[in-house]
PyMOL commands that place a pseudoatom at each C-alpha (Angstrom):
pseudoatom trace, name=CA, resn=MET, resi=1, chain=A, elem=C, hetatm=0, pos=[-19.014, -7.096, -3.881]
pseudoatom trace, name=CA, resn=ILE, resi=2, chain=A, elem=C, hetatm=0, pos=[-18.857, -5.049, -0.698]
pseudoatom trace, name=CA, resn=THR, resi=3, chain=A, elem=C, hetatm=0, pos=[-20.566, -1.670, -0.898]
pseudoatom trace, name=CA, resn=GLY, resi=4, chain=A, elem=C, hetatm=0, pos=[-21.483, 0.944, 1.645]
pseudoatom trace, name=CA, resn=LEU, resi=5, chain=A, elem=C, hetatm=0, pos=[-23.008, 4.371, 1.930]
pseudoatom trace, name=CA, resn=THR, resi=6, chain=A, elem=C, hetatm=0, pos=[-21.298, 7.676, 2.521]
pseudoatom trace, name=CA, resn=ARG, resi=7, chain=A, elem=C, hetatm=0, pos=[-22.644, 10.040, 5.154]
pseudoatom trace, name=CA, resn=GLY, resi=8, chain=A, elem=C, hetatm=0, pos=[-24.520, 11.845, 2.364]
pseudoatom trace, name=CA, resn=GLY, resi=9, chain=A, elem=C, hetatm=0, pos=[-26.167, 8.598, 1.226]
pseudoatom trace, name=CA, resn=ALA, resi=10, chain=A, elem=C, hetatm=0, pos=[-24.121, 7.985, -1.918]
pseudoatom trace, name=CA, resn=GLU, resi=11, chain=A, elem=C, hetatm=0, pos=[-23.106, 4.401, -2.639]
pseudoatom trace, name=CA, resn=TRP, resi=12, chain=A, elem=C, hetatm=0, pos=[-19.394, 3.686, -2.105]
pseudoatom trace, name=CA, resn=THR, resi=13, chain=A, elem=C, hetatm=0, pos=[-17.353, 0.631, -3.118]
pseudoatom trace, name=CA, resn=PRO, resi=14, chain=A, elem=C, hetatm=0, pos=[-14.142, 0.233, -1.092]
pseudoatom trace, name=CA, resn=GLN, resi=15, chain=A, elem=C, hetatm=0, pos=[-10.967, -0.400, -3.075]
pseudoatom trace, name=CA, resn=PHE, resi=16, chain=A, elem=C, hetatm=0, pos=[-8.614, -2.671, -1.117]
pseudoatom trace, name=CA, resn=ALA, resi=17, chain=A, elem=C, hetatm=0, pos=[-4.821, -2.503, -1.467]
pseudoatom trace, name=CA, resn=THR, resi=18, chain=A, elem=C, hetatm=0, pos=[-3.770, -5.660, -3.294]
pseudoatom trace, name=CA, resn=GLU, resi=19, chain=A, elem=C, hetatm=0, pos=[-0.206, -4.881, -4.333]
pseudoatom trace, name=CA, resn=LEU, resi=20, chain=A, elem=C, hetatm=0, pos=[2.623, -2.471, -3.563]
pseudoatom trace, name=CA, resn=ASP, resi=21, chain=A, elem=C, hetatm=0, pos=[5.345, -1.987, -6.187]
pseudoatom trace, name=CA, resn=GLN, resi=22, chain=A, elem=C, hetatm=0, pos=[8.575, -1.927, -4.139]
pseudoatom trace, name=CA, resn=SER, resi=23, chain=A, elem=C, hetatm=0, pos=[10.612, -0.948, -7.185]
pseudoatom trace, name=CA, resn=LYS, resi=24, chain=A, elem=C, hetatm=0, pos=[8.793, 2.428, -7.186]
pseudoatom trace, name=CA, resn=CYS, resi=25, chain=A, elem=C, hetatm=0, pos=[8.679, 2.907, -3.394]
pseudoatom trace, name=CA, resn=ILE, resi=26, chain=A, elem=C, hetatm=0, pos=[11.093, 5.450, -1.905]
pseudoatom trace, name=CA, resn=GLY, resi=27, chain=A, elem=C, hetatm=0, pos=[10.384, 4.513, 1.725]
pseudoatom trace, name=CA, resn=CYS, resi=28, chain=A, elem=C, hetatm=0, pos=[9.038, 7.942, 2.683]
pseudoatom trace, name=CA, resn=GLY, resi=29, chain=A, elem=C, hetatm=0, pos=[6.546, 6.428, 5.163]
pseudoatom trace, name=CA, resn=ARG, resi=30, chain=A, elem=C, hetatm=0, pos=[3.623, 8.694, 4.253]
pseudoatom trace, name=CA, resn=CYS, resi=31, chain=A, elem=C, hetatm=0, pos=[1.341, 5.718, 3.647]
pseudoatom trace, name=CA, resn=TYR, resi=32, chain=A, elem=C, hetatm=0, pos=[2.387, 4.123, 6.927]
pseudoatom trace, name=CA, resn=LYS, resi=33, chain=A, elem=C, hetatm=0, pos=[1.447, 7.278, 8.818]
pseudoatom trace, name=CA, resn=VAL, resi=34, chain=A, elem=C, hetatm=0, pos=[-2.064, 7.523, 7.343]
pseudoatom trace, name=CA, resn=CYS, resi=35, chain=A, elem=C, hetatm=0, pos=[-3.035, 3.834, 7.471]
pseudoatom trace, name=CA, resn=PRO, resi=36, chain=A, elem=C, hetatm=0, pos=[-5.551, 3.367, 10.313]
pseudoatom trace, name=CA, resn=ARG, resi=37, chain=A, elem=C, hetatm=0, pos=[-5.202, -0.447, 10.416]
pseudoatom trace, name=CA, resn=ASN, resi=38, chain=A, elem=C, hetatm=0, pos=[-1.479, -1.336, 10.554]
pseudoatom trace, name=CA, resn=VAL, resi=39, chain=A, elem=C, hetatm=0, pos=[-1.597, -2.913, 7.084]
pseudoatom trace, name=CA, resn=LEU, resi=40, chain=A, elem=C, hetatm=0, pos=[1.918, -1.727, 6.174]
pseudoatom trace, name=CA, resn=ASP, resi=41, chain=A, elem=C, hetatm=0, pos=[5.403, -2.362, 7.476]
pseudoatom trace, name=CA, resn=LEU, resi=42, chain=A, elem=C, hetatm=0, pos=[8.860, -1.033, 6.646]
pseudoatom trace, name=CA, resn=VAL, resi=43, chain=A, elem=C, hetatm=0, pos=[11.083, -3.783, 5.213]
pseudoatom trace, name=CA, resn=GLU, resi=44, chain=A, elem=C, hetatm=0, pos=[14.336, -4.126, 3.312]
pseudoatom trace, name=CA, resn=ARG, resi=45, chain=A, elem=C, hetatm=0, pos=[13.730, -3.893, -0.443]
pseudoatom trace, name=CA, resn=GLU, resi=46, chain=A, elem=C, hetatm=0, pos=[13.326, -7.308, -2.084]
pseudoatom trace, name=CA, resn=LEU, resi=47, chain=A, elem=C, hetatm=0, pos=[15.033, -7.224, -5.478]
pseudoatom trace, name=CA, resn=ASP, resi=48, chain=A, elem=C, hetatm=0, pos=[14.525, -9.797, -8.213]
pseudoatom trace, name=CA, resn=ASP, resi=49, chain=A, elem=C, hetatm=0, pos=[17.967, -9.100, -9.684]
pseudoatom trace, name=CA, resn=ASP, resi=50, chain=A, elem=C, hetatm=0, pos=[20.577, -11.849, -9.736]
pseudoatom trace, name=CA, resn=ASN, resi=51, chain=A, elem=C, hetatm=0, pos=[23.287, -9.234, -9.169]
pseudoatom trace, name=CA, resn=ASP, resi=52, chain=A, elem=C, hetatm=0, pos=[24.898, -10.139, -5.836]
pseudoatom trace, name=CA, resn=ASP, resi=53, chain=A, elem=C, hetatm=0, pos=[27.251, -7.142, -6.008]
pseudoatom trace, name=CA, resn=ASP, resi=54, chain=A, elem=C, hetatm=0, pos=[24.368, -4.709, -5.523]
pseudoatom trace, name=CA, resn=ASP, resi=55, chain=A, elem=C, hetatm=0, pos=[24.250, -3.695, -1.871]
pseudoatom trace, name=CA, resn=ASP, resi=56, chain=A, elem=C, hetatm=0, pos=[20.835, -2.020, -2.090]
pseudoatom trace, name=CA, resn=ASN, resi=57, chain=A, elem=C, hetatm=0, pos=[19.599, -2.276, 1.470]
pseudoatom trace, name=CA, resn=MET, resi=58, chain=A, elem=C, hetatm=0, pos=[17.045, 0.503, 1.094]
pseudoatom trace, name=CA, resn=MET, resi=59, chain=A, elem=C, hetatm=0, pos=[14.024, 0.290, 3.360]
pseudoatom trace, name=CA, resn=VAL, resi=60, chain=A, elem=C, hetatm=0, pos=[10.631, 0.364, 1.619]
pseudoatom trace, name=CA, resn=MET, resi=61, chain=A, elem=C, hetatm=0, pos=[7.016, -0.333, 2.518]
pseudoatom trace, name=CA, resn=ALA, resi=62, chain=A, elem=C, hetatm=0, pos=[5.322, -3.732, 2.194]
pseudoatom trace, name=CA, resn=LEU, resi=63, chain=A, elem=C, hetatm=0, pos=[1.776, -5.025, 2.653]
pseudoatom trace, name=CA, resn=SER, resi=64, chain=A, elem=C, hetatm=0, pos=[2.413, -6.960, 5.848]
pseudoatom trace, name=CA, resn=ASN, resi=65, chain=A, elem=C, hetatm=0, pos=[-1.229, -7.384, 6.886]
pseudoatom trace, name=CA, resn=PRO, resi=66, chain=A, elem=C, hetatm=0, pos=[-3.361, -6.908, 3.727]
pseudoatom trace, name=CA, resn=SER, resi=67, chain=A, elem=C, hetatm=0, pos=[-6.364, -8.747, 5.178]
pseudoatom trace, name=CA, resn=ASP, resi=68, chain=A, elem=C, hetatm=0, pos=[-6.752, -5.873, 7.650]
pseudoatom trace, name=CA, resn=CYS, resi=69, chain=A, elem=C, hetatm=0, pos=[-7.212, -3.276, 4.857]
pseudoatom trace, name=CA, resn=ILE, resi=70, chain=A, elem=C, hetatm=0, pos=[-10.565, -1.442, 5.086]
pseudoatom trace, name=CA, resn=GLY, resi=71, chain=A, elem=C, hetatm=0, pos=[-10.431, -0.069, 1.533]
pseudoatom trace, name=CA, resn=CYS, resi=72, chain=A, elem=C, hetatm=0, pos=[-10.163, 3.612, 2.412]
pseudoatom trace, name=CA, resn=GLY, resi=73, chain=A, elem=C, hetatm=0, pos=[-7.419, 4.298, -0.168]
pseudoatom trace, name=CA, resn=SER, resi=74, chain=A, elem=C, hetatm=0, pos=[-5.528, 6.724, 2.072]
pseudoatom trace, name=CA, resn=CYS, resi=75, chain=A, elem=C, hetatm=0, pos=[-2.209, 5.068, 1.299]
pseudoatom trace, name=CA, resn=GLY, resi=76, chain=A, elem=C, hetatm=0, pos=[-2.528, 5.666, -2.426]
pseudoatom trace, name=CA, resn=ARG, resi=77, chain=A, elem=C, hetatm=0, pos=[-3.688, 9.258, -2.043]
pseudoatom trace, name=CA, resn=VAL, resi=78, chain=A, elem=C, hetatm=0, pos=[-0.516, 10.233, -0.150]
pseudoatom trace, name=CA, resn=CYS, resi=79, chain=A, elem=C, hetatm=0, pos=[1.932, 8.095, -2.162]
pseudoatom trace, name=CA, resn=PRO, resi=80, chain=A, elem=C, hetatm=0, pos=[4.145, 10.356, -4.297]
pseudoatom trace, name=CA, resn=LYS, resi=81, chain=A, elem=C, hetatm=0, pos=[5.223, 7.453, -6.556]
pseudoatom trace, name=CA, resn=ASN, resi=82, chain=A, elem=C, hetatm=0, pos=[1.859, 5.774, -7.245]
pseudoatom trace, name=CA, resn=CYS, resi=83, chain=A, elem=C, hetatm=0, pos=[3.014, 2.422, -5.825]
pseudoatom trace, name=CA, resn=TYR, resi=84, chain=A, elem=C, hetatm=0, pos=[-0.373, 0.907, -4.957]
pseudoatom trace, name=CA, resn=THR, resi=85, chain=A, elem=C, hetatm=0, pos=[-2.759, -1.334, -6.881]
pseudoatom trace, name=CA, resn=TYR, resi=86, chain=A, elem=C, hetatm=0, pos=[-6.360, -1.683, -5.674]
pseudoatom trace, name=CA, resn=ALA, resi=87, chain=A, elem=C, hetatm=0, pos=[-9.333, -3.929, -6.305]
pseudoatom trace, name=CA, resn=PRO, resi=88, chain=A, elem=C, hetatm=0, pos=[-12.836, -4.273, -4.847]
pseudoatom trace, name=CA, resn=ALA, resi=89, chain=A, elem=C, hetatm=0, pos=[-13.525, -7.297, -2.651]
for i in range(1, 89): cmd.bond("trace and resi %d" % i, "trace and resi %d" % (i + 1))
show_as sticks, trace
zoom trace
């Protein structure tokens, strides 16, 4: 497990973004603005519904480059809908 130290010397375990629930995402872009590593991208919502009549072309966030996540958790702290799931490495 990856651990580090804070400036004050306390041990810190980074929590990396592992999943983003697009069904909760409202596409506000707050997480995109705070991410220092370009982990996120704005995409058209991917629905699992078999309903072809639904023209939901809403733009939402997606983990486009999750291997670049540094585990800071900024995205989840600004997300108004609690869309993120995290895990230590």
